[in-house]
C-alpha positions in Angstrom: 5.7 17.7 7.5 3.1 16.6 10.0 2.3 13.4 8.0 6.0 12.6 7.4 6.6 12.9 11.2 3.7 10.6 12.0 4.9 8.0 9.4 8.4 8.0 10.7 7.2 7.8 14.3 5.0 4.9 13.6 7.7 3.0 11.7 10.3 3.7 14.4 7.8 2.6 17.1 7.1 -0.7 15.2 10.8 -1.3 14.8 11.7 -0.7 18.4 8.7 -2.4 19.8 9.7 -5.5 17.9 13.4 -5.3 18.7 12.8 -4.4 22.4 10.3 -7.1 23.0 12.6 -9.7 21.4 15.3 -8.6 23.8 12.9 -9.1 26.7 11.6 -12.5 25.6 14.6 -14.4 24.3 16.8 -16.2 26.8 19.9 -14.4 27.9 22.2 -17.1 26.5 20.7 -16.6 23.1 21.0 -12.8 23.4 24.7 -12.8 24.3 25.8 -15.3 21.7 28.1 -13.6 19.3 27.8 -10.2 20.9 31.0 -10.2 23.0 31.6 -8.4 26.3 28.1 -7.0 26.7 26.3 -8.5 29.7 22.8 -10.0 29.2 21.2 -7.8 31.8 22.4 -4.7 30.0 20.8 -6.1 26.8 17.5 -6.6 28.7 17.8 -3.0 29.9 18.3 -1.8 26.3 15.2 -3.8 25.4 13.2 -2.0 28.2 14.5 1.4 26.9 13.5 0.4 23.3 9.9 -0.6 24.3 9.5 2.5 26.5 10.8 4.8 23.7 8.5 3.1 21.1 5.5 3.8 23.3 6.7 7.3 23.9 6.9 8.0 20.2 3.2 7.4 19.6 1.1 7.4 22.8 1.5 11.1 23.7 0.4 12.2 20.3 -2.5 9.7 20.1 -3.7 10.5 23.5 -2.9 14.2 23.3 -1.3 14.3 26.7 2.3 15.1 27.7 3.3 15.7 24.1 6.6 17.1 25.2 7.7 13.5 25.9 7.8 12.5 22.2 11.0 14.3 21.4 12.5 13.0 24.6 11.7 9.4 23.6 13.2 10.1 20.2 16.4 11.5 21.8 16.7 8.3 23.8 16.5 6.3 20.5 19.2 8.5 19.1 21.5 7.7 22.0 20.7 4.0 21.7 21.5 4.1 18.0 24.8 5.9 18.6 25.7 3.1 21.0 24.6 0.4 18.5 26.8 2.1 15.9 29.8 2.2 18.3 29.5 -1.5 19.1 29.4 -2.6 15.5 32.3 -4.9 14.9 35.1 -3.2 12.9 35.2 -6.0 10.3 31.5 -5.5 9.6 31.1 -1.7 9.2 28.5 -2.2 6.5 26.1 -3.3 9.3 26.5 0.1 10.9 24.3 1.7 8.2 21.1 0.4 9.8 21.6 2.1 13.2 23.0 5.2 11.6 19.9 5.6 9.4 17.6 4.7 12.3 19.3 7.3 14.5 18.9 9.9 11.7 15.2 9.2 11.5 14.9 9.5 15.3 16.8 12.8 15.1 14.3 14.0 12.4 11.5 13.3 14.9 13.3 15.2 17.6 13.7 18.2 15.3 10.2 18.1 13.8 8.4 17.7 17.1 10.4 20.3 19.0 9.9 22.7 16.1 6.1 22.0 16.2 6.0 22.6 19.9 7.7 26.0 19.6 5.2 27.0 16.9 2.3 26.3 19.2 1.3 29.1 21.7 1.5 27.9 25.3 -1.7 26.9 26.9 -3.1 29.3 29.4 -4.6 28.1 32.6 -6.7 31.1 33.5 -7.3 34.8 32.7 -4.3 36.9 32.6 -4.0 40.0 34.7 -3.8 43.3 32.8 -1.4 45.9 34.0 -3.1 48.9 35.6 -3.3 51.9 33.4 -2.6 55.3 34.7 
């Protein structure tokens, strides 16, 4: 399961790093063309969230610090994919398959990483005091 999680995390990170960086680089006029009532600054904000989540999926595990942030980044992606599914035009519901599947993959990362964290014993910072025996 560990390898499956890493593969899914890497693929999601690549996908959201590409999508988020495109939202940050493209002109706002180009971003809002054909989208409807969503403001361009909100799309830029979504791009920032996607890039941050992409980094949060892989960097804590690679650097082995703050690994509890990986499921939080994946949860953020689940929320983004729910929003992307909700804003899919009703006449193009077939296009909703992509964000639904991506959200399910992010939910798999949340489940797998939280399960792995619960299986690990908590790190101790020092010697534990033993109760006094009578």
